[in-house]
C-alpha positions as CSV (number, residue, x, y, z in Angstrom):
1,M,-150.9,-59.4,-65.0
2,N,-151.3,-63.0,-63.7
3,L,-153.3,-62.7,-60.5
4,R,-151.9,-66.0,-59.2
5,S,-148.5,-64.3,-59.0
6,V,-149.9,-61.5,-56.7
7,D,-149.9,-61.9,-52.9
8,L,-153.4,-60.7,-52.1
9,N,-152.3,-60.2,-48.5
10,L,-150.5,-57.1,-49.7
11,L,-153.8,-55.4,-50.3
12,V,-154.5,-55.3,-46.6
13,V,-151.1,-53.6,-46.0
14,L,-151.7,-51.3,-49.0
15,Q,-155.0,-50.1,-47.5
16,V,-153.4,-49.2,-44.2
17,L,-150.4,-47.5,-46.0
18,L,-152.8,-45.4,-48.0
19,D,-154.7,-44.4,-44.9
20,E,-151.7,-43.7,-42.7
21,Q,-149.3,-42.5,-45.4
22,H,-146.5,-43.4,-43.1
23,V,-144.6,-46.7,-42.8
24,S,-144.1,-46.7,-39.0
25,K,-147.7,-45.7,-38.3
26,A,-148.9,-48.4,-40.7
27,A,-146.7,-51.0,-39.0
28,K,-148.1,-50.1,-35.6
29,K,-151.7,-50.4,-36.8
30,L,-151.0,-53.7,-38.6
31,Q,-149.0,-55.0,-35.6
32,M,-146.1,-55.7,-37.9
33,S,-142.5,-54.8,-37.7
34,Q,-141.4,-51.7,-39.6
35,P,-139.0,-53.6,-41.8
36,A,-141.8,-56.0,-42.7
37,V,-144.0,-53.2,-43.8
38,S,-141.1,-51.6,-45.7
39,R,-140.6,-54.8,-47.6
40,A,-144.3,-55.1,-48.4
41,L,-144.2,-51.5,-49.7
42,Q,-141.3,-52.4,-52.0
43,R,-143.2,-55.4,-53.3
44,L,-146.3,-53.2,-53.9
45,R,-144.2,-50.7,-55.8
46,Q,-142.9,-53.4,-58.0
47,T,-146.2,-55.0,-58.6
48,L,-148.1,-51.7,-59.3
49,D,-145.1,-50.1,-61.0
50,D,-145.8,-47.0,-58.9
51,P,-144.2,-45.3,-55.9
52,I,-147.5,-45.2,-54.0
53,L,-146.0,-43.0,-51.3
54,V,-143.9,-40.0,-52.4
55,R,-141.8,-37.7,-50.3
56,T,-142.8,-34.1,-49.8
57,L,-141.7,-31.2,-47.6
58,N,-144.2,-32.2,-45.0
59,G,-143.5,-36.0,-45.1
60,Y,-145.2,-38.4,-47.4
61,D,-148.1,-38.0,-49.7
62,L,-150.0,-40.4,-52.1
63,S,-149.1,-40.7,-55.7
64,A,-151.7,-39.9,-58.3
65,R,-152.4,-43.5,-58.9
66,A,-152.5,-44.3,-55.2
67,V,-155.3,-41.7,-54.8
68,T,-157.3,-43.6,-57.4
69,I,-156.5,-47.0,-55.8
70,R,-157.6,-45.7,-52.4
71,Q,-161.1,-45.0,-53.7
72,Q,-161.4,-48.5,-55.1
73,L,-159.6,-50.6,-52.6
74,K,-161.9,-50.1,-49.6
75,Q,-164.9,-51.5,-51.5
76,V,-162.8,-54.4,-53.0
77,L,-161.7,-55.5,-49.5
78,L,-165.3,-55.2,-48.2
79,D,-166.5,-57.4,-51.1
80,V,-163.8,-60.0,-50.3
81,E,-164.7,-60.0,-46.7
82,G,-168.3,-60.6,-47.6
83,I,-167.3,-63.5,-49.7
84,M,-165.2,-65.1,-46.9
85,Q,-167.7,-64.6,-44.1
86,P,-170.7,-67.0,-43.7
87,E,-173.9,-65.6,-45.3
88,H,-176.6,-64.6,-42.8
89,F,-180.0,-66.2,-43.2
90,D,-183.0,-64.3,-41.9
91,P,-186.0,-66.6,-42.0
92,S,-188.5,-63.7,-41.5
93,K,-187.3,-62.1,-44.7
94,A,-186.3,-65.1,-46.8
95,E,-188.1,-65.4,-50.2
96,G,-186.4,-68.4,-51.7
97,V,-187.7,-71.9,-52.5
98,L,-187.2,-74.9,-50.3
99,K,-187.7,-78.1,-52.3
100,L,-188.6,-81.3,-50.5
101,T,-189.3,-84.8,-51.7
102,G,-190.3,-88.3,-50.4
103,L,-192.6,-91.2,-50.9
104,D,-196.3,-90.7,-49.9
105,L,-195.7,-92.4,-46.5
106,E,-192.9,-90.0,-45.5
107,L,-194.6,-87.0,-47.0
108,V,-197.9,-87.5,-45.1
109,L,-196.3,-88.5,-41.8
110,L,-193.4,-86.1,-41.7
111,M,-193.8,-83.1,-43.9
112,P,-197.0,-81.4,-42.6
113,T,-195.3,-80.6,-39.3
114,V,-192.3,-79.3,-41.1
115,V,-194.3,-77.1,-43.4
116,K,-196.4,-75.7,-40.5
117,M,-193.1,-74.7,-38.8
118,L,-191.9,-73.0,-42.0
119,R,-195.1,-71.1,-42.5
120,L,-194.8,-69.8,-39.0
121,K,-191.1,-68.8,-38.9
122,A,-190.4,-68.2,-42.6
123,P,-193.7,-67.0,-44.0
124,N,-192.2,-65.8,-47.3
125,L,-190.3,-68.9,-48.0
126,R,-192.0,-71.0,-50.7
127,V,-192.1,-74.8,-50.3
128,E,-192.3,-77.2,-53.2
129,I,-193.0,-80.9,-52.7
130,V,-191.3,-82.5,-55.7
131,P,-192.6,-85.9,-57.0
132,Q,-190.4,-88.9,-56.5
133,R,-188.6,-90.8,-59.2
134,S,-188.0,-94.5,-59.5
135,E,-184.4,-94.0,-58.4
136,H,-185.1,-92.7,-54.9
137,F,-181.9,-90.6,-54.4
138,D,-181.7,-89.1,-57.9
139,L,-183.2,-85.8,-57.0
140,L,-180.7,-85.3,-54.3
141,E,-177.8,-86.3,-56.4
142,Q,-178.8,-83.9,-59.2
143,G,-179.4,-81.0,-56.9
144,E,-183.1,-80.7,-57.7
145,V,-184.2,-80.9,-54.1
146,H,-182.8,-79.8,-50.7
147,F,-184.2,-82.6,-48.5
148,L,-185.4,-86.1,-49.0
149,A,-187.6,-87.8,-46.3
150,T,-187.3,-91.6,-46.6
151,G,-187.0,-94.9,-44.8
152,L,-184.9,-96.3,-47.6
153,Q,-181.1,-96.0,-47.9
154,P,-178.8,-95.4,-50.8
155,K,-177.9,-98.5,-52.7
156,T,-174.3,-97.8,-52.1
157,V,-172.7,-95.9,-49.3
158,Q,-171.8,-92.5,-50.6
159,D,-170.0,-89.8,-48.7
160,Q,-171.9,-87.0,-50.4
161,Y,-175.2,-87.8,-48.5
162,R,-175.8,-86.6,-45.0
163,R,-178.8,-87.5,-42.9
164,M,-180.7,-86.8,-39.7
165,E,-182.7,-89.5,-37.9
166,V,-186.4,-88.7,-37.6
167,V,-188.0,-91.7,-36.0
168,K,-187.6,-95.4,-35.6
169,T,-190.6,-97.7,-35.7
170,N,-191.5,-101.4,-35.6
171,H,-194.0,-103.2,-37.8
172,V,-197.7,-104.1,-37.1
173,C,-200.5,-105.7,-38.9
174,V,-203.4,-103.6,-40.2
175,M,-206.7,-105.4,-41.1
176,D,-210.5,-104.9,-41.2
177,K,-212.0,-105.1,-37.7
178,N,-214.2,-108.0,-38.7
179,N,-211.2,-110.1,-40.0
180,P,-211.1,-113.3,-37.9
181,L,-207.4,-112.7,-37.3
182,A,-208.3,-109.5,-35.4
183,K,-209.0,-111.7,-32.4
184,G,-205.4,-113.0,-32.5
185,M,-203.3,-115.1,-34.8
186,T,-200.5,-117.7,-34.7
187,L,-197.6,-117.6,-37.1
188,E,-199.3,-120.3,-39.2
189,Q,-202.5,-118.3,-39.4
190,Y,-200.5,-115.2,-40.4
191,V,-198.7,-117.0,-43.2
192,A,-201.9,-118.6,-44.5
193,A,-203.8,-115.2,-44.6
194,S,-204.3,-113.1,-47.7
195,H,-201.7,-110.4,-47.7
196,G,-201.5,-106.9,-49.2
197,L,-198.1,-105.5,-50.0
198,V,-197.0,-101.9,-50.7
199,S,-194.2,-102.1,-53.2
200,I,-192.5,-98.8,-53.9
201,T,-190.5,-100.2,-56.8
202,G,-193.1,-102.7,-58.0
203,K,-190.5,-105.4,-58.1
204,G,-189.3,-108.2,-55.9
205,P,-190.5,-109.5,-52.5
206,G,-191.0,-107.4,-49.4
207,V,-188.7,-107.4,-46.4
208,M,-191.3,-109.6,-44.6
209,D,-191.1,-112.2,-47.4
210,E,-187.4,-112.4,-47.0
211,V,-187.7,-112.9,-43.3
212,L,-190.3,-115.6,-43.7
213,T,-188.2,-117.4,-46.4
214,E,-185.4,-117.6,-43.9
215,M,-187.8,-119.2,-41.4
216,G,-189.0,-121.7,-44.1
217,Y,-192.4,-120.0,-44.7
218,K,-194.0,-118.3,-47.7
219,R,-197.1,-116.0,-47.5
220,K,-199.7,-115.3,-50.2
221,I,-199.5,-111.8,-51.7
222,M,-203.0,-111.2,-53.1
223,L,-202.7,-107.5,-53.7
224,R,-199.7,-105.3,-54.5
225,L,-200.1,-101.5,-54.2
226,A,-197.8,-98.8,-55.3
227,N,-198.4,-96.4,-52.4
228,F,-199.3,-96.4,-48.7
229,M,-202.2,-94.0,-48.9
230,S,-204.4,-96.4,-50.8
231,V,-204.1,-99.1,-48.1
232,S,-207.2,-97.9,-46.2
233,A,-209.5,-98.2,-49.1
234,F,-208.4,-101.6,-50.2
235,C,-208.1,-103.1,-46.7
236,S,-211.5,-101.9,-45.4
237,G,-214.1,-104.6,-45.7
238,S,-211.7,-107.2,-47.1
239,D,-209.8,-110.2,-45.8
240,L,-206.4,-108.6,-46.6
241,V,-203.7,-108.2,-44.0
242,F,-201.1,-105.4,-44.5
243,T,-197.8,-105.4,-42.6
244,L,-196.8,-101.8,-42.2
245,P,-194.5,-99.5,-40.1
246,E,-196.4,-98.8,-36.9
247,I,-196.5,-95.0,-37.5
248,M,-198.2,-95.6,-40.8
249,G,-200.6,-98.1,-39.2
250,K,-201.6,-95.5,-36.6
251,H,-202.2,-92.9,-39.3
252,L,-204.6,-95.2,-41.0
253,M,-206.7,-95.5,-37.9
254,F,-208.8,-92.5,-39.1
255,N,-210.7,-95.3,-40.7
256,D,-212.9,-96.9,-38.0
257,D,-213.2,-100.1,-39.9
258,L,-209.5,-100.9,-39.5
259,V,-207.6,-102.2,-36.5
260,I,-203.9,-102.7,-35.6
261,R,-202.7,-106.0,-34.4
262,P,-199.1,-107.2,-33.5
263,L,-197.1,-109.5,-35.6
264,P,-196.8,-113.1,-34.4
265,K,-194.1,-113.2,-31.8
266,E,-191.9,-115.6,-33.8
267,V,-191.4,-113.0,-36.5
268,D,-188.3,-110.8,-36.0
269,L,-188.8,-108.1,-38.5
270,P,-186.2,-105.3,-38.3
271,N,-187.3,-101.8,-37.3
272,V,-187.6,-99.1,-39.9
273,T,-185.7,-95.8,-39.4
274,F,-186.9,-92.7,-41.2
275,Y,-184.3,-90.0,-42.1
276,F,-184.1,-86.6,-43.6
277,Y,-181.3,-86.8,-46.2
278,W,-179.5,-83.9,-47.9
279,H,-176.5,-83.7,-50.2
280,E,-173.1,-82.4,-49.3
281,R,-173.6,-79.5,-51.7
282,F,-176.2,-78.0,-49.3
283,Q,-174.3,-78.7,-46.1
284,H,-173.1,-75.1,-45.7
285,D,-176.0,-73.4,-47.5
286,P,-177.4,-70.8,-45.0
287,M,-181.1,-71.6,-45.7
288,C,-180.6,-75.4,-45.4
289,S,-178.4,-75.0,-42.3
290,W,-181.3,-73.0,-40.7
291,V,-183.9,-75.6,-41.7
292,R,-181.8,-78.4,-40.2
293,S,-181.5,-76.6,-36.9
294,E,-185.2,-76.1,-36.8
295,L,-185.8,-79.7,-37.7
296,E,-183.6,-80.8,-34.8
297,Q,-185.5,-78.6,-32.4
298,L,-188.8,-79.9,-33.9
299,L,-187.8,-83.5,-33.4
300,E,-186.6,-82.9,-29.8
301,N,-189.9,-81.4,-28.8
302,S,-192.3,-83.7,-30.6
303,S,-193.0,-87.3,-31.3
304,V,-193.8,-88.3,-34.9
């Protein structure tokens, strides 16, 4: 039998007919007209090649095959109903794996708070921080992680990515407290300084360099680093100036040798917005839906 040729709605009618063993009673329970239920019964008889209901001295009774079907059909309909209804996620009992990824900046600034929330509300849910790849969004695209924390954006606008804004921040200068520029600096002094640059890709100029080029200036990049967490060690005790997102600059203030200073007022560097990204494939996943709702509450009640 070709299942595509079968109207599965007939199974609901069949279940009530098997329970009531009477067309009129079944019609009333189904809130259908009696002729409509009679037509459904005829179609069921043709499809199953069985009378289903047989006349007896006391009314109608089930055929031998109908008795067998009745035992199977209830569970089948329960299974179908379970498939069609949203799956319930109970964080207190969840034992799956939530996979997160991001660059060192995003991981250090954003993920500890998230993980603490998960440990409190979903103690059996394991968390894996997956190392990033050179192509920032590959892990999302390939379904290897549930969430990506990043201040970067996809190279192309793709409908399969969804995102939640976490925080927006401006840029500041981080330098050693004994750097002469810590007392204040003009645009010319900033440009002439020795600069450190964190380059995630290891290629090309930074955003600041593009802005300065448009203004007719060029700064001197004396050190290029691959991650943000090494800035403190390289900046402390040196003449290097790092231009960083303010939330990262504040994080580095655990080092008493460093200070934060504003950019020269002439420099109009765009703010950085950090997001949690996820792929469309996990939009309706019960675990990910719960995590997103918790993230929203977390962001409403705290400042990163």
